[in-house]
All heavy atoms as TSV, in Angstrom:
chain	resi	resn	atom	element	x	y	z
A	1	MET	N	N	0.847	-1.182	0.000
A	1	MET	CA	C	0.000	0.000	0.000
A	1	MET	C	C	0.890	1.241	0.000
A	1	MET	O	O	1.849	1.318	0.753
A	1	MET	CB	C	-0.894	-0.016	1.246
A	1	MET	CG	C	-1.891	1.094	1.260
A	1	MET	SD	S	-3.220	0.794	2.425
A	1	MET	CE	C	-2.647	1.750	3.792
A	2	PRO	N	N	0.588	2.231	-0.841
A	2	PRO	CA	C	1.435	3.427	-0.892
A	2	PRO	C	C	1.334	4.247	0.393
A	2	PRO	O	O	0.317	4.256	1.072
A	2	PRO	CB	C	0.887	4.216	-2.077
A	2	PRO	CG	C	-0.403	3.601	-2.439
A	2	PRO	CD	C	-0.487	2.262	-1.799
A	3	THR	N	N	2.422	4.919	0.703
A	3	THR	CA	C	2.456	5.808	1.856
A	3	THR	C	C	1.578	7.019	1.577
A	3	THR	O	O	1.549	7.539	0.475
A	3	THR	CB	C	3.901	6.268	2.119
A	3	THR	OG1	O	4.715	5.125	2.321
A	3	THR	CG2	C	3.990	7.171	3.320
A	4	THR	N	N	0.852	7.449	2.614
A	4	THR	CA	C	0.068	8.676	2.484
A	4	THR	C	C	0.665	9.750	3.381
A	4	THR	O	O	1.403	9.449	4.309
A	4	THR	CB	C	-1.415	8.460	2.851
A	4	THR	OG1	O	-1.484	8.013	4.189
A	4	THR	CG2	C	-2.086	7.469	1.930
A	5	GLN	N	N	0.347	10.973	3.071
A	5	GLN	CA	C	0.805	12.109	3.862
A	5	GLN	C	C	-0.407	12.824	4.428
A	5	GLN	O	O	-1.377	13.061	3.712
A	5	GLN	CB	C	1.591	13.097	2.997
A	5	GLN	CG	C	2.879	12.555	2.454
A	5	GLN	CD	C	3.535	13.527	1.498
A	5	GLN	OE1	O	2.883	14.133	0.669
A	5	GLN	NE2	N	4.833	13.655	1.609
A	6	HIS	N	N	-0.335	13.153	5.707
A	6	HIS	CA	C	-1.363	14.000	6.303
A	6	HIS	C	C	-0.788	15.409	6.328
A	6	HIS	O	O	0.275	15.649	6.899
A	6	HIS	CB	C	-1.727	13.529	7.704
A	6	HIS	CG	C	-2.735	14.410	8.349
A	6	HIS	ND1	N	-4.056	14.407	7.972
A	6	HIS	CD2	C	-2.613	15.353	9.291
A	6	HIS	CE1	C	-4.703	15.304	8.682
A	6	HIS	NE2	N	-3.851	15.898	9.489
A	7	ILE	N	N	-1.479	16.338	5.694
A	7	ILE	CA	C	-0.998	17.717	5.545
A	7	ILE	C	C	-1.920	18.641	6.320
A	7	ILE	O	O	-3.136	18.554	6.199
A	7	ILE	CB	C	-1.010	18.134	4.064
A	7	ILE	CG1	C	-0.231	17.127	3.219
A	7	ILE	CG2	C	-0.452	19.542	3.902
A	7	ILE	CD1	C	-0.595	17.168	1.751
A	8	SER	N	N	-1.324	19.519	7.113
A	8	SER	CA	C	-2.135	20.521	7.799
A	8	SER	C	C	-1.493	21.893	7.645
A	8	SER	O	O	-0.279	22.016	7.512
A	8	SER	CB	C	-2.331	20.171	9.269
A	8	SER	OG	O	-1.098	20.106	9.933
A	9	ILE	N	N	-2.350	22.900	7.652
A	9	ILE	CA	C	-1.911	24.289	7.509
A	9	ILE	C	C	-2.348	25.047	8.750
A	9	ILE	O	O	-3.530	25.039	9.102
A	9	ILE	CB	C	-2.522	24.941	6.261
A	9	ILE	CG1	C	-2.138	24.164	5.002
A	9	ILE	CG2	C	-2.086	26.402	6.153
A	9	ILE	CD1	C	-2.942	24.557	3.774
A	10	ASP	N	N	-1.409	25.697	9.402
A	10	ASP	CA	C	-1.728	26.544	10.556
A	10	ASP	C	C	-2.215	27.880	9.994
A	10	ASP	O	O	-1.424	28.743	9.611
A	10	ASP	CB	C	-0.492	26.724	11.431
A	10	ASP	CG	C	-0.757	27.530	12.685
A	10	ASP	OD1	O	-1.765	28.265	12.738
A	10	ASP	OD2	O	0.063	27.435	13.618
A	11	THR	N	N	-3.526	28.023	9.933
A	11	THR	CA	C	-4.106	29.217	9.313
A	11	THR	C	C	-3.847	30.489	10.114
A	11	THR	O	O	-3.896	31.587	9.552
A	11	THR	CB	C	-5.617	29.035	9.090
A	11	THR	OG1	O	-6.237	28.701	10.332
A	11	THR	CG2	C	-5.886	27.920	8.084
A	12	ASP	N	N	-3.563	30.337	11.399
A	12	ASP	CA	C	-3.218	31.523	12.204
A	12	ASP	C	C	-1.817	32.020	11.877
A	12	ASP	O	O	-1.512	33.194	12.054
A	12	ASP	CB	C	-3.303	31.204	13.697
A	12	ASP	CG	C	-4.731	30.978	14.160
A	12	ASP	OD1	O	-5.657	31.566	13.546
A	12	ASP	OD2	O	-4.926	30.222	15.114
A	13	ARG	N	N	-0.977	31.125	11.408
A	13	ARG	CA	C	0.414	31.467	11.111
A	13	ARG	C	C	0.616	31.882	9.649
A	13	ARG	O	O	1.522	32.661	9.337
A	13	ARG	CB	C	1.266	30.249	11.443
A	13	ARG	CG	C	2.726	30.474	11.322
A	13	ARG	CD	C	3.440	29.266	11.847
A	13	ARG	NE	N	4.241	29.758	12.948
A	13	ARG	CZ	C	5.095	29.066	13.628
A	13	ARG	NH1	N	5.248	27.804	13.386
A	13	ARG	NH2	N	5.801	29.613	14.568
A	14	CYS	N	N	-0.191	31.351	8.742
A	14	CYS	CA	C	-0.042	31.601	7.308
A	14	CYS	C	C	-0.123	33.102	7.007
A	14	CYS	O	O	-1.001	33.806	7.504
A	14	CYS	CB	C	-1.133	30.851	6.542
A	14	CYS	SG	S	-1.075	31.110	4.752
A	15	ILE	N	N	0.794	33.568	6.155
A	15	ILE	CA	C	0.799	34.976	5.740
A	15	ILE	C	C	0.421	35.143	4.264
A	15	ILE	O	O	0.427	36.249	3.742
A	15	ILE	CB	C	2.157	35.647	6.021
A	15	ILE	CG1	C	3.285	34.948	5.262
A	15	ILE	CG2	C	2.428	35.687	7.524
A	15	ILE	CD1	C	4.623	35.661	5.292
A	16	GLY	N	N	0.142	34.038	3.592
A	16	GLY	CA	C	-0.287	34.105	2.200
A	16	GLY	C	C	0.820	34.396	1.208
A	16	GLY	O	O	0.564	35.002	0.175
A	17	SER	N	N	2.024	33.924	1.472
A	17	SER	CA	C	3.131	34.180	0.544
A	17	SER	C	C	2.961	33.431	-0.772
A	17	SER	O	O	3.502	33.847	-1.791
A	17	SER	CB	C	4.476	33.804	1.176
A	17	SER	OG	O	4.617	32.396	1.231
A	18	GLY	N	N	2.230	32.307	-0.748
A	18	GLY	CA	C	1.976	31.547	-1.970
A	18	GLY	C	C	3.068	30.586	-2.378
A	18	GLY	O	O	2.970	29.961	-3.429
A	19	GLN	N	N	4.114	30.460	-1.582
A	19	GLN	CA	C	5.213	29.557	-1.937
A	19	GLN	C	C	4.746	28.109	-2.048
A	19	GLN	O	O	5.227	27.359	-2.896
A	19	GLN	CB	C	6.360	29.679	-0.928
A	19	GLN	CG	C	7.059	31.019	-0.965
A	19	GLN	CD	C	7.586	31.338	-2.345
A	19	GLN	OE1	O	8.324	30.562	-2.943
A	19	GLN	NE2	N	7.192	32.481	-2.866
A	20	CYS	N	N	3.804	27.714	-1.208
A	20	CYS	CA	C	3.303	26.338	-1.247
A	20	CYS	C	C	2.586	26.067	-2.572
A	20	CYS	O	O	2.813	25.037	-3.211
A	20	CYS	CB	C	2.398	26.054	-0.058
A	20	CYS	SG	S	0.998	27.178	0.090
A	21	ALA	N	N	1.733	26.998	-2.988
A	21	ALA	CA	C	0.992	26.827	-4.234
A	21	ALA	C	C	1.918	26.843	-5.453
A	21	ALA	O	O	1.665	26.149	-6.436
A	21	ALA	CB	C	-0.075	27.901	-4.365
A	22	LEU	N	N	2.988	27.597	-5.382
A	22	LEU	CA	C	3.963	27.617	-6.479
A	22	LEU	C	C	4.773	26.328	-6.521
A	22	LEU	O	O	5.100	25.832	-7.600
A	22	LEU	CB	C	4.915	28.804	-6.323
A	22	LEU	CG	C	4.320	30.176	-6.571
A	22	LEU	CD1	C	5.319	31.263	-6.176
A	22	LEU	CD2	C	3.911	30.324	-8.017
A	23	THR	N	N	5.085	25.776	-5.351
A	23	THR	CA	C	5.934	24.588	-5.264
A	23	THR	C	C	5.159	23.303	-5.535
A	23	THR	O	O	5.661	22.408	-6.212
A	23	THR	CB	C	6.598	24.505	-3.875
A	23	THR	OG1	O	7.310	25.727	-3.641
A	23	THR	CG2	C	7.559	23.344	-3.781
A	24	ALA	N	N	3.957	23.194	-5.000
A	24	ALA	CA	C	3.154	21.970	-5.144
A	24	ALA	C	C	1.718	22.343	-5.546
A	24	ALA	O	O	0.785	22.201	-4.763
A	24	ALA	CB	C	3.173	21.176	-3.847
A	25	PRO	N	N	1.528	22.793	-6.780
A	25	PRO	CA	C	0.212	23.276	-7.194
A	25	PRO	C	C	-0.879	22.214	-7.260
A	25	PRO	O	O	-2.058	22.544	-7.265
A	25	PRO	CB	C	0.474	23.893	-8.572
A	25	PRO	CG	C	1.715	23.226	-9.055
A	25	PRO	CD	C	2.528	22.936	-7.826
A	26	LYS	N	N	-0.527	20.934	-7.300
A	26	LYS	CA	C	-1.539	19.881	-7.288
A	26	LYS	C	C	-2.124	19.684	-5.895
A	26	LYS	O	O	-3.190	19.099	-5.743
A	26	LYS	CB	C	-0.951	18.559	-7.780
A	26	LYS	CG	C	-0.619	18.558	-9.248
A	26	LYS	CD	C	-0.084	17.213	-9.675
A	26	LYS	CE	C	0.272	17.223	-11.158
A	26	LYS	NZ	N	0.837	15.945	-11.575
A	27	THR	N	N	-1.425	20.178	-4.875
A	27	THR	CA	C	-1.842	19.991	-3.486
A	27	THR	C	C	-2.362	21.273	-2.863
A	27	THR	O	O	-3.354	21.261	-2.151
A	27	THR	CB	C	-0.655	19.459	-2.651
A	27	THR	OG1	O	-0.192	18.250	-3.243
A	27	THR	CG2	C	-1.060	19.204	-1.215
A	28	PHE	N	N	-1.688	22.386	-3.130
A	28	PHE	CA	C	-2.029	23.658	-2.474
A	28	PHE	C	C	-2.609	24.662	-3.452
A	28	PHE	O	O	-2.257	24.693	-4.624
A	28	PHE	CB	C	-0.775	24.277	-1.837
A	28	PHE	CG	C	-0.159	23.444	-0.770
A	28	PHE	CD1	C	0.916	22.614	-1.051
A	28	PHE	CD2	C	-0.651	23.467	0.529
A	28	PHE	CE1	C	1.494	21.835	-0.065
A	28	PHE	CE2	C	-0.083	22.691	1.522
A	28	PHE	CZ	C	0.990	21.870	1.224
A	29	THR	N	N	-3.452	25.516	-2.927
A	29	THR	CA	C	-3.996	26.650	-3.660
A	29	THR	C	C	-4.092	27.799	-2.664
A	29	THR	O	O	-3.646	27.669	-1.528
A	29	THR	CB	C	-5.370	26.307	-4.283
A	29	THR	OG1	O	-5.767	27.367	-5.135
A	29	THR	CG2	C	-6.419	26.038	-3.224
A	30	GLN	N	N	-4.641	28.906	-3.088
A	30	GLN	CA	C	-4.874	30.022	-2.175
A	30	GLN	C	C	-6.365	30.315	-2.152
A	30	GLN	O	O	-7.027	30.273	-3.196
A	30	GLN	CB	C	-4.070	31.246	-2.588
A	30	GLN	CG	C	-2.579	31.040	-2.318
A	30	GLN	CD	C	-1.762	32.246	-2.672
A	30	GLN	OE1	O	-1.572	32.522	-3.845
A	30	GLN	NE2	N	-1.283	32.945	-1.668
A	31	ASP	N	N	-6.880	30.600	-0.960
A	31	ASP	CA	C	-8.310	30.880	-0.826
A	31	ASP	C	C	-8.628	32.286	-1.321
A	31	ASP	O	O	-7.752	33.001	-1.819
A	31	ASP	CB	C	-8.789	30.642	0.611
A	31	ASP	CG	C	-8.177	31.599	1.634
A	31	ASP	OD1	O	-7.628	32.659	1.247
A	31	ASP	OD2	O	-8.268	31.289	2.837
A	32	ASP	N	N	-9.872	32.684	-1.187
A	32	ASP	CA	C	-10.320	33.990	-1.687
A	32	ASP	C	C	-9.607	35.163	-1.024
A	32	ASP	O	O	-9.556	36.256	-1.573
A	32	ASP	CB	C	-11.824	34.143	-1.506
A	32	ASP	CG	C	-12.604	33.195	-2.408
A	32	ASP	OD1	O	-12.039	32.733	-3.418
A	32	ASP	OD2	O	-13.778	32.925	-2.089
A	33	GLU	N	N	-9.063	34.933	0.172
A	33	GLU	CA	C	-8.345	35.988	0.887
A	33	GLU	C	C	-6.837	35.919	0.659
A	33	GLU	O	O	-6.084	36.711	1.219
A	33	GLU	CB	C	-8.672	35.909	2.375
A	33	GLU	CG	C	-10.141	36.178	2.643
A	33	GLU	CD	C	-10.513	36.013	4.099
A	33	GLU	OE1	O	-9.617	35.831	4.939
A	33	GLU	OE2	O	-11.724	36.061	4.388
A	34	GLY	N	N	-6.387	34.965	-0.150
A	34	GLY	CA	C	-4.972	34.855	-0.482
A	34	GLY	C	C	-4.165	33.961	0.438
A	34	GLY	O	O	-2.948	33.899	0.314
A	35	PHE	N	N	-4.827	33.248	1.349
A	35	PHE	CA	C	-4.116	32.377	2.265
A	35	PHE	C	C	-4.071	30.951	1.732
A	35	PHE	O	O	-4.905	30.541	0.917
A	35	PHE	CB	C	-4.751	32.412	3.660
A	35	PHE	CG	C	-4.624	33.751	4.314
A	35	PHE	CD1	C	-5.707	34.614	4.389
A	35	PHE	CD2	C	-3.412	34.173	4.837
A	35	PHE	CE1	C	-5.590	35.859	4.974
A	35	PHE	CE2	C	-3.275	35.427	5.419
A	35	PHE	CZ	C	-4.364	36.265	5.489
A	36	SER	N	N	-3.118	30.189	2.219
A	36	SER	CA	C	-2.923	28.818	1.777
A	36	SER	C	C	-4.139	27.955	2.092
A	36	SER	O	O	-4.753	28.073	3.145
A	36	SER	CB	C	-1.686	28.239	2.471
A	36	SER	OG	O	-1.469	26.914	2.046
A	37	ALA	N	N	-4.453	27.068	1.148
A	37	ALA	CA	C	-5.546	26.118	1.320
A	37	ALA	C	C	-5.181	24.838	0.574
A	37	ALA	O	O	-4.415	24.867	-0.398
A	37	ALA	CB	C	-6.842	26.686	0.767
A	38	LEU	N	N	-5.717	23.734	1.047
A	38	LEU	CA	C	-5.498	22.455	0.378
A	38	LEU	C	C	-6.540	22.270	-0.714
A	38	LEU	O	O	-7.697	22.639	-0.555
A	38	LEU	CB	C	-5.614	21.309	1.374
A	38	LEU	CG	C	-4.509	21.212	2.403
A	38	LEU	CD1	C	-4.839	20.138	3.431
A	38	LEU	CD2	C	-3.176	20.911	1.742
A	39	ARG	N	N	-6.108	21.693	-1.812
A	39	ARG	CA	C	-7.059	21.334	-2.855
A	39	ARG	C	C	-7.912	20.169	-2.335
A	39	ARG	O	O	-7.491	19.456	-1.427
A	39	ARG	CB	C	-6.323	20.928	-4.124
A	39	ARG	CG	C	-5.593	22.109	-4.752
A	39	ARG	CD	C	-5.243	21.809	-6.193
A	39	ARG	NE	N	-4.633	22.947	-6.819
A	39	ARG	CZ	C	-5.312	23.949	-7.378
A	39	ARG	NH1	N	-6.623	23.945	-7.380
A	39	ARG	NH2	N	-4.678	24.951	-7.941
A	40	PRO	N	N	-9.100	19.965	-2.884
A	40	PRO	CA	C	-9.942	18.854	-2.428
A	40	PRO	C	C	-9.197	17.519	-2.463
A	40	PRO	O	O	-8.441	17.242	-3.397
A	40	PRO	CB	C	-11.096	18.861	-3.444
A	40	PRO	CG	C	-11.155	20.277	-3.914
A	40	PRO	CD	C	-9.720	20.752	-3.935
A	41	HIS	N	N	-9.370	16.736	-1.447
A	41	HIS	CA	C	-8.791	15.396	-1.294
A	41	HIS	C	C	-7.277	15.392	-1.116
A	41	HIS	O	O	-6.652	14.345	-1.208
A	41	HIS	CB	C	-9.178	14.489	-2.465
A	41	HIS	CG	C	-10.636	14.474	-2.740
A	41	HIS	ND1	N	-11.557	13.924	-1.873
A	41	HIS	CD2	C	-11.370	14.996	-3.759
A	41	HIS	CE1	C	-12.772	14.074	-2.360
A	41	HIS	NE2	N	-12.690	14.741	-3.506
A	42	ALA	N	N	-6.667	16.540	-0.861
A	42	ALA	CA	C	-5.209	16.603	-0.715
A	42	ALA	C	C	-4.740	16.350	0.708
A	42	ALA	O	O	-3.581	16.027	0.916
A	42	ALA	CB	C	-4.687	17.953	-1.186
A	43	GLU	N	N	-5.622	16.479	1.692
A	43	GLU	CA	C	-5.200	16.359	3.093
A	43	GLU	C	C	-4.572	15.003	3.401
A	43	GLU	O	O	-3.591	14.924	4.119
A	43	GLU	CB	C	-6.385	16.596	4.024
A	43	GLU	CG	C	-5.961	16.613	5.478
A	43	GLU	CD	C	-7.111	16.952	6.399
A	43	GLU	OE1	O	-8.029	17.675	5.983
A	43	GLU	OE2	O	-7.069	16.474	7.528
A	44	ASP	N	N	-5.128	13.939	2.872
A	44	ASP	CA	C	-4.583	12.596	3.071
A	44	ASP	C	C	-4.357	11.951	1.713
A	44	ASP	O	O	-5.077	11.051	1.303
A	44	ASP	CB	C	-5.534	11.752	3.927
A	44	ASP	CG	C	-5.608	12.257	5.351
A	44	ASP	OD1	O	-4.553	12.291	6.005
A	44	ASP	OD2	O	-6.697	12.637	5.795
A	45	ALA	N	N	-3.376	12.454	1.010
A	45	ALA	CA	C	-3.091	12.013	-0.349
A	45	ALA	C	C	-1.847	11.126	-0.375
A	45	ALA	O	O	-1.071	11.106	0.575
A	45	ALA	CB	C	-2.874	13.237	-1.237
A	46	PRO	N	N	-1.644	10.393	-1.477
A	46	PRO	CA	C	-0.398	9.631	-1.609
A	46	PRO	C	C	0.809	10.563	-1.464
A	46	PRO	O	O	0.750	11.730	-1.842
A	46	PRO	CB	C	-0.474	9.051	-3.018
A	46	PRO	CG	C	-1.924	9.017	-3.335
A	46	PRO	CD	C	-2.522	10.202	-2.619
A	47	ALA	N	N	1.870	10.028	-0.917
A	47	ALA	CA	C	3.074	10.820	-0.665
A	47	ALA	C	C	3.572	11.496	-1.941
A	47	ALA	O	O	3.638	10.884	-2.991
A	47	ALA	CB	C	4.159	9.940	-0.070
A	48	ASP	N	N	3.904	12.765	-1.823
A	48	ASP	CA	C	4.428	13.557	-2.934
A	48	ASP	C	C	5.604	14.366	-2.387
A	48	ASP	O	O	5.421	15.183	-1.476
A	48	ASP	CB	C	3.337	14.485	-3.458
A	48	ASP	CG	C	3.790	15.380	-4.600
A	48	ASP	OD1	O	4.997	15.413	-4.911
A	48	ASP	OD2	O	2.940	16.060	-5.187
A	49	PRO	N	N	6.812	14.159	-2.923
A	49	PRO	CA	C	7.970	14.891	-2.404
A	49	PRO	C	C	7.838	16.410	-2.526
A	49	PRO	O	O	8.444	17.151	-1.759
A	49	PRO	CB	C	9.152	14.374	-3.219
A	49	PRO	CG	C	8.575	13.575	-4.334
A	49	PRO	CD	C	7.164	13.249	-4.001
A	50	LEU	N	N	7.030	16.891	-3.458
A	50	LEU	CA	C	6.850	18.339	-3.602
A	50	LEU	C	C	6.129	18.943	-2.393
A	50	LEU	O	O	6.322	20.118	-2.085
A	50	LEU	CB	C	6.081	18.662	-4.875
A	50	LEU	CG	C	6.830	18.440	-6.185
A	50	LEU	CD1	C	5.932	18.749	-7.369
A	50	LEU	CD2	C	8.095	19.269	-6.228
A	51	VAL	N	N	5.323	18.134	-1.701
A	51	VAL	CA	C	4.623	18.636	-0.521
A	51	VAL	C	C	5.627	18.980	0.581
A	51	VAL	O	O	5.534	20.019	1.221
A	51	VAL	CB	C	3.571	17.619	-0.035
A	51	VAL	CG1	C	2.981	18.033	1.292
A	51	VAL	CG2	C	2.478	17.471	-1.084
A	52	ARG	N	N	6.591	18.112	0.795
A	52	ARG	CA	C	7.632	18.402	1.798
A	52	ARG	C	C	8.451	19.626	1.388
A	52	ARG	O	O	8.823	20.438	2.215
A	52	ARG	CB	C	8.552	17.206	1.997
A	52	ARG	CG	C	7.858	16.092	2.740
A	52	ARG	CD	C	8.866	15.279	3.533
A	52	ARG	NE	N	8.163	14.256	4.253
A	52	ARG	CZ	C	7.608	14.415	5.448
A	52	ARG	NH1	N	7.673	15.577	6.044
A	52	ARG	NH2	N	7.001	13.417	6.045
A	53	GLU	N	N	8.722	19.754	0.109
A	53	GLU	CA	C	9.457	20.926	-0.376
A	53	GLU	C	C	8.637	22.195	-0.147
A	53	GLU	O	O	9.165	23.229	0.237
A	53	GLU	CB	C	9.801	20.759	-1.855
A	53	GLU	CG	C	10.671	21.864	-2.405
A	53	GLU	CD	C	11.991	22.027	-1.672
A	53	GLU	OE1	O	12.581	21.032	-1.224
A	53	GLU	OE2	O	12.432	23.192	-1.530
A	54	ALA	N	N	7.331	22.117	-0.355
A	54	ALA	CA	C	6.457	23.267	-0.111
A	54	ALA	C	C	6.466	23.643	1.369
A	54	ALA	O	O	6.497	24.829	1.710
A	54	ALA	CB	C	5.033	22.954	-0.565
A	55	ALA	N	N	6.465	22.645	2.243
A	55	ALA	CA	C	6.532	22.924	3.684
A	55	ALA	C	C	7.840	23.622	4.030
A	55	ALA	O	O	7.862	24.566	4.822
A	55	ALA	CB	C	6.379	21.632	4.480
A	56	ARG	N	N	8.934	23.181	3.423
A	56	ARG	CA	C	10.239	23.835	3.671
A	56	ARG	C	C	10.271	25.255	3.108
A	56	ARG	O	O	10.932	26.134	3.654
A	56	ARG	CB	C	11.367	23.009	3.072
A	56	ARG	CG	C	11.754	21.810	3.881
A	56	ARG	CD	C	13.037	21.175	3.367
A	56	ARG	NE	N	12.842	20.444	2.128
A	56	ARG	CZ	C	12.449	19.176	2.049
A	56	ARG	NH1	N	12.184	18.509	3.140
A	56	ARG	NH2	N	12.308	18.584	0.892
A	57	ALA	N	N	9.561	25.474	2.002
A	57	ALA	CA	C	9.572	26.785	1.347
A	57	ALA	C	C	8.720	27.817	2.085
A	57	ALA	O	O	8.884	29.016	1.862
A	57	ALA	CB	C	9.078	26.653	-0.095
A	58	CYS	N	N	7.824	27.361	2.952
A	58	CYS	CA	C	6.948	28.293	3.668
A	58	CYS	C	C	7.782	29.191	4.583
A	58	CYS	O	O	8.483	28.699	5.469
A	58	CYS	CB	C	5.918	27.526	4.490
A	58	CYS	SG	S	4.818	28.606	5.421
A	59	PRO	N	N	7.719	30.510	4.392
A	59	PRO	CA	C	8.566	31.410	5.183
A	59	PRO	C	C	8.206	31.474	6.669
A	59	PRO	O	O	9.029	31.905	7.479
A	59	PRO	CB	C	8.383	32.771	4.517
A	59	PRO	CG	C	7.088	32.682	3.801
A	59	PRO	CD	C	6.915	31.243	3.412
A	60	VAL	N	N	6.999	31.022	7.023
A	60	VAL	CA	C	6.595	31.062	8.430
A	60	VAL	C	C	6.344	29.662	9.005
A	60	VAL	O	O	5.801	29.520	10.096
A	60	VAL	CB	C	5.354	31.968	8.644
A	60	VAL	CG1	C	5.701	33.418	8.347
A	60	VAL	CG2	C	4.171	31.492	7.823
A	61	GLN	N	N	6.728	28.635	8.244
A	61	GLN	CA	C	6.592	27.236	8.676
A	61	GLN	C	C	5.168	26.906	9.119
A	61	GLN	O	O	4.950	26.295	10.163
A	61	GLN	CB	C	7.598	26.931	9.800
A	61	GLN	CG	C	9.047	27.193	9.423
A	61	GLN	CD	C	9.486	26.369	8.229
A	61	GLN	OE1	O	9.578	25.172	8.326
A	61	GLN	NE2	N	9.740	27.005	7.098
A	62	ALA	N	N	4.184	27.273	8.303
A	62	ALA	CA	C	2.774	27.055	8.626
A	62	ALA	C	C	2.262	25.684	8.176
A	62	ALA	O	O	1.138	25.324	8.497
A	62	ALA	CB	C	1.924	28.150	7.990
A	63	ILE	N	N	3.087	24.922	7.455
A	63	ILE	CA	C	2.649	23.630	6.910
A	63	ILE	C	C	3.322	22.482	7.658
A	63	ILE	O	O	4.544	22.492	7.838
A	63	ILE	CB	C	2.977	23.538	5.405
A	63	ILE	CG1	C	2.287	24.670	4.659
A	63	ILE	CG2	C	2.611	22.179	4.848
A	63	ILE	CD1	C	2.757	24.843	3.237
A	64	THR	N	N	2.502	21.511	8.055
A	64	THR	CA	C	3.013	20.310	8.717
A	64	THR	C	C	2.656	19.116	7.849
A	64	THR	O	O	1.535	18.992	7.361
A	64	THR	CB	C	2.361	20.138	10.113
A	64	THR	OG1	O	2.615	21.302	10.875
A	64	THR	CG2	C	2.917	18.923	10.830
A	65	VAL	N	N	3.651	18.225	7.667
A	65	VAL	CA	C	3.448	17.023	6.865
A	65	VAL	C	C	3.850	15.820	7.697
A	65	VAL	O	O	4.952	15.783	8.248
A	65	VAL	CB	C	4.301	17.054	5.577
A	65	VAL	CG1	C	4.046	15.810	4.740
A	65	VAL	CG2	C	4.042	18.312	4.780
A	66	GLN	N	N	2.931	14.859	7.809
A	66	GLN	CA	C	3.224	13.617	8.523
A	66	GLN	C	C	2.936	12.452	7.613
A	66	GLN	O	O	1.897	12.411	6.956
A	66	GLN	CB	C	2.369	13.503	9.782
A	66	GLN	CG	C	2.670	14.554	10.823
A	66	GLN	CD	C	1.736	14.437	12.022
A	66	GLN	OE1	O	0.568	14.125	11.881
A	66	GLN	NE2	N	2.284	14.685	13.185
A	67	ASP	N	N	3.858	11.492	7.580
A	67	ASP	CA	C	3.647	10.270	6.798
A	67	ASP	C	C	2.903	9.261	7.643
A	67	ASP	O	O	3.126	9.142	8.845
A	67	ASP	CB	C	4.985	9.676	6.370
A	67	ASP	CG	C	5.711	10.544	5.358
A	67	ASP	OD1	O	5.032	11.204	4.558
A	67	ASP	OD2	O	6.952	10.558	5.369
A	68	ASP	N	N	1.992	8.532	7.000
A	68	ASP	CA	C	1.270	7.449	7.673
A	68	ASP	C	C	1.906	6.122	7.334
A	68	ASP	O	O	2.514	5.936	6.355
A	68	ASP	CB	C	-0.196	7.432	7.242
A	68	ASP	CG	C	-0.953	8.640	7.810
A	68	ASP	OD1	O	-0.513	9.199	8.812
A	68	ASP	OD2	O	-1.984	8.976	7.212
């Protein structure tokens, strides 16, 4: 069975820089106010190395990724 990743965004910490959406556009988008949001069904998706890169790229470390 493939590894899945649980992704969470600390919305209180997010500043809307958009680095996550630029790095992993299949997983992240920006909401109507410009803050980070997960695309539908992305919260528990198959592991994608770009998601970890997006978490590293976040200037305020608002993204957490855990492997199951």
